[in-house]
C-alpha positions as CSV (number, residue, x, y, z in Angstrom):
1,S,-56.2,28.0,41.0
2,L,-59.0,27.5,38.7
3,E,-59.6,31.1,36.5
4,S,-62.9,32.9,37.1
5,V,-65.2,33.5,34.3
6,L,-64.4,36.6,32.3
7,E,-66.4,39.9,33.7
8,P,-66.1,43.4,32.4
9,V,-64.6,45.9,34.9
10,F,-65.4,49.3,35.1
11,D,-63.9,52.8,36.1
12,L,-60.5,51.7,35.4
13,E,-57.8,54.4,35.3
14,A,-55.4,54.5,32.4
15,P,-52.0,56.5,32.7
16,V,-51.8,59.6,30.2
17,L,-48.4,60.5,28.4
18,N,-47.3,63.8,29.0
19,P,-46.8,65.4,25.1
20,V,-43.1,65.5,24.0
21,D,-42.0,69.0,22.5
22,S,-40.4,67.9,19.4
23,Q,-40.6,71.4,17.8
24,G,-41.2,70.0,14.4
25,E,-37.7,67.9,14.4
26,E,-37.1,64.4,14.4
27,L,-35.7,63.4,17.7
28,E,-33.0,60.9,18.7
29,A,-33.7,60.6,22.2
30,Y,-36.7,61.8,24.5
31,N,-37.8,61.4,28.2
32,A,-41.6,59.7,28.1
33,T,-43.4,60.7,31.4
34,W,-47.1,60.1,32.3
35,N,-49.1,60.6,35.5
36,P,-48.9,57.9,38.2
37,V,-51.9,55.7,38.6
38,P,-53.1,54.7,41.8
39,S,-52.3,51.1,42.9
40,A,-50.4,50.3,39.8
41,Q,-47.4,47.8,40.3
42,S,-46.0,48.4,36.9
43,Y,-46.4,49.8,33.4
44,N,-46.0,48.5,29.7
45,Y,-44.7,51.4,27.5
46,W,-44.5,51.2,23.4
47,A,-43.1,53.5,21.1
48,Y,-43.7,53.5,17.6
49,S,-42.3,55.1,14.4
50,R,-44.6,56.0,11.6
51,R,-43.3,54.5,8.1
52,V,-44.5,55.9,4.9
53,A,-44.7,53.9,1.7
54,E,-43.2,56.1,-1.1
55,A,-44.7,54.1,-3.9
56,D,-47.4,51.9,-4.7
57,G,-46.0,48.1,-4.4
58,E,-44.5,45.7,-2.1
59,F,-43.9,47.2,1.4
60,T,-41.8,45.4,4.1
61,V,-43.6,45.4,7.5
62,T,-41.2,43.2,9.2
63,D,-37.6,42.4,8.2
64,E,-35.7,40.2,11.1
65,N,-32.4,38.1,10.7
66,F,-32.0,37.4,14.3
67,D,-28.2,38.0,14.2
68,R,-28.3,40.5,17.6
69,L,-30.6,38.1,19.5
70,K,-29.9,38.3,23.4
71,L,-31.2,36.5,26.3
72,A,-33.9,38.2,28.4
73,D,-31.0,39.6,30.7
74,G,-29.0,40.9,27.8
75,S,-26.4,38.4,27.8
76,D,-25.0,36.8,24.6
77,P,-27.0,33.2,23.8
78,T,-24.7,30.2,24.2
79,Y,-27.0,27.4,23.0
80,T,-26.3,25.9,19.4
81,M,-27.8,22.9,17.7
82,E,-25.0,20.9,18.7
83,E,-24.7,21.9,22.5
84,H,-27.9,23.0,24.2
85,D,-30.3,22.1,26.8
86,F,-34.0,21.8,27.2
87,N,-34.5,24.8,29.0
88,V,-36.6,27.5,27.2
89,Y,-38.6,30.8,28.4
90,G,-42.0,29.9,28.9
91,N,-43.1,33.5,28.2
92,T,-40.8,36.4,27.3
93,Y,-40.2,39.1,24.7
94,L,-37.2,38.5,22.1
95,N,-34.5,40.8,23.1
96,G,-32.2,42.0,20.1
97,L,-35.1,42.4,17.3
98,N,-35.4,46.1,15.2
99,Q,-39.1,45.4,15.5
100,A,-40.1,45.5,19.4
101,G,-42.7,43.5,21.1
102,W,-42.1,40.0,19.5
103,N,-43.3,37.4,22.0
104,G,-41.5,34.0,22.5
105,Q,-43.3,31.0,24.2
106,N,-41.4,28.3,25.0
107,Y,-38.5,30.0,23.2
108,M,-35.0,30.4,23.2
109,A,-32.2,32.6,21.4
110,Y,-29.2,30.6,19.9
111,A,-25.7,31.7,19.6
112,E,-25.7,31.4,15.7
113,G,-28.2,33.9,15.3
114,F,-31.7,32.2,14.9
115,A,-34.6,31.4,17.1
116,C,-35.8,28.2,18.4
117,V,-39.2,27.0,19.9
118,D,-39.5,23.7,21.7
119,A,-42.8,21.8,20.2
120,Y,-42.4,19.4,23.1
121,H,-44.4,21.6,25.1
122,Y,-47.1,21.8,22.5
123,L,-47.6,18.1,22.3
124,Y,-47.2,17.0,25.8
125,N,-48.4,20.3,27.7
126,G,-50.7,21.8,25.8
127,E,-48.9,25.1,25.6
128,Q,-48.2,27.2,22.4
129,A,-44.4,26.9,21.0
130,G,-44.0,29.8,18.7
131,I,-42.9,33.5,18.3
132,I,-45.8,35.9,17.9
133,S,-45.6,39.3,16.4
134,P,-46.8,42.8,18.2
135,E,-49.9,43.8,17.1
136,L,-49.8,45.5,13.7
137,D,-51.8,46.8,11.0
138,L,-52.2,44.1,8.6
139,S,-55.7,45.4,6.8
140,K,-53.6,46.7,3.7
141,D,-54.5,45.2,0.0
142,G,-57.4,43.6,1.5
143,G,-55.7,41.7,4.3
144,K,-53.3,39.7,1.8
145,V,-50.1,39.1,3.9
146,S,-46.8,37.5,2.7
147,L,-44.5,35.6,5.3
148,S,-41.0,34.5,3.9
149,V,-39.3,32.4,6.8
150,K,-36.1,30.3,6.9
151,L,-36.7,26.8,9.2
152,Y,-34.9,23.9,10.2
153,G,-36.8,21.2,12.0
154,E,-35.3,19.0,14.5
155,V,-35.9,14.9,14.1
156,A,-37.8,13.9,17.2
157,A,-39.9,10.9,18.1
158,Y,-43.1,10.2,20.1
159,W,-44.9,7.0,21.1
160,D,-48.8,7.1,20.7
161,V,-51.4,5.3,23.2
162,N,-51.0,2.0,21.5
163,G,-47.5,2.2,21.8
164,D,-46.5,2.9,18.1
165,K,-43.6,5.2,17.3
166,H,-43.8,8.4,15.3
167,E,-40.7,9.9,14.2
168,G,-40.1,13.1,12.0
169,S,-38.8,16.7,11.7
170,V,-40.6,19.1,13.6
171,Q,-43.1,21.0,11.6
172,C,-44.4,24.6,11.0
173,A,-47.8,26.2,11.7
174,V,-48.5,29.9,10.6
175,A,-51.5,31.8,12.6
176,L,-53.1,35.2,11.9
177,F,-54.9,36.4,14.8
178,N,-57.3,39.4,15.0
179,F,-58.2,41.3,17.7
180,S,-62.2,40.9,18.5
181,E,-64.2,43.6,19.9
182,E,-66.6,41.5,21.2
183,T,-64.4,39.3,23.2
184,G,-61.4,41.6,24.0
185,E,-59.3,39.0,22.6
186,F,-57.2,38.3,19.9
187,E,-58.8,35.3,18.0
188,Q,-57.4,32.9,15.1
189,A,-58.6,34.2,11.7
190,D,-56.1,32.4,9.5
191,L,-54.1,29.0,9.7
192,V,-51.6,27.8,7.3
193,Y,-49.3,24.8,7.7
194,T,-45.9,25.3,5.4
195,D,-44.6,22.7,3.0
196,E,-42.8,19.8,4.8
197,V,-39.9,21.1,7.1
198,Q,-36.9,19.5,6.8
199,P,-33.6,18.9,9.2
200,D,-31.9,21.4,6.8
201,W,-32.6,25.1,6.1
202,Q,-35.0,25.9,3.8
203,T,-36.9,29.1,2.8
204,F,-40.7,28.9,3.0
205,N,-43.3,31.3,1.6
206,V,-46.6,31.6,3.0
207,Q,-49.9,33.6,2.0
208,L,-52.5,34.9,4.5
209,T,-55.6,36.6,3.7
210,K,-57.1,38.0,6.5
211,G,-55.4,40.6,8.0
212,A,-56.9,43.2,10.0
213,A,-56.2,46.6,11.6
214,R,-55.2,44.8,14.9
215,S,-53.6,41.8,13.9
216,K,-50.8,39.4,15.2
217,L,-48.9,37.0,13.5
218,G,-47.5,33.5,14.7
219,I,-44.9,30.9,13.8
220,F,-45.0,27.8,15.9
221,G,-43.6,24.3,15.9
222,V,-46.2,21.4,15.8
223,R,-46.3,17.9,15.1
224,Y,-43.2,16.2,16.9
225,P,-41.9,17.1,20.2
226,G,-38.4,18.7,18.9
227,N,-36.9,22.1,18.1
228,L,-38.3,24.2,15.3
229,Y,-35.3,26.6,14.6
230,I,-36.5,30.0,12.9
231,D,-34.4,32.7,11.0
232,D,-35.0,35.5,8.4
233,V,-38.6,36.4,8.9
234,R,-39.8,38.7,6.6
235,I,-43.7,39.8,6.2
236,T,-44.7,42.2,3.3
237,Q,-48.0,43.7,2.1
238,R,-48.8,45.7,-1.3
239,Y,-49.2,49.3,0.1
240,K,-50.2,52.1,-2.1
241,A,-48.1,55.2,-2.1
242,G,-48.7,57.3,1.2
243,E,-50.3,54.5,3.2
244,T,-48.7,54.3,6.5
245,L,-47.5,51.5,9.2
246,L,-47.1,52.2,12.9
247,D,-44.0,50.2,13.6
248,P,-43.2,49.5,17.2
249,Y,-39.6,50.0,17.7
250,H,-39.3,50.0,21.6
251,Y,-41.2,48.2,24.4
252,A,-40.5,48.4,28.0
253,F,-42.1,46.6,31.0
254,M,-41.2,48.6,34.2
């Protein structure tokens, strides 16, 4: 059906976490509990670790090599570049990363230890084909953010309305989204296209400048209707000694 217009909703009850008694010690495991909310059908649970910069300089916000990627059900991926189908997850969370909460849209895990997004859905279905980070504080150093990512673009072709053929390797766009208190949504604040992606693994470096206290970073396949393969994602910022990052390490939908 058609979506309704956005309207504010008031007096919703939110669950309240019960305190965990750590007695000042680091926990290897704990039980999270909260009060039940009437009529709630599910809960989203996030756990964060607080990481502290020990000195001024480069601080690693994200460092993922995708070697331990699993399918949504926890099984091992079987797709390879040479042997794969067109099935992808329309919308899921990446399973097997150190940093929890990465969202995959038209995404699939591959057996060789990298992520894949299918830009066919971007060109023909008007959907996003990318992996999007969890909400992160990217406000340090005036919002300057550095991304290093390894990419491989599959060669694909499409025909325009005039019947002319266009062929090339899938390209990559990197976008930064910041939370708007006015709309209650994450809105695009910065967009950068990498240098030309080839059908061969290459490392690309991207600079973004508009990070905020509530930001998400997305890596998307664009231009041609094929696969963009993604590996070795590293996000860094310059921190001052003592500055902290709340790093999400566990996400559960229950």
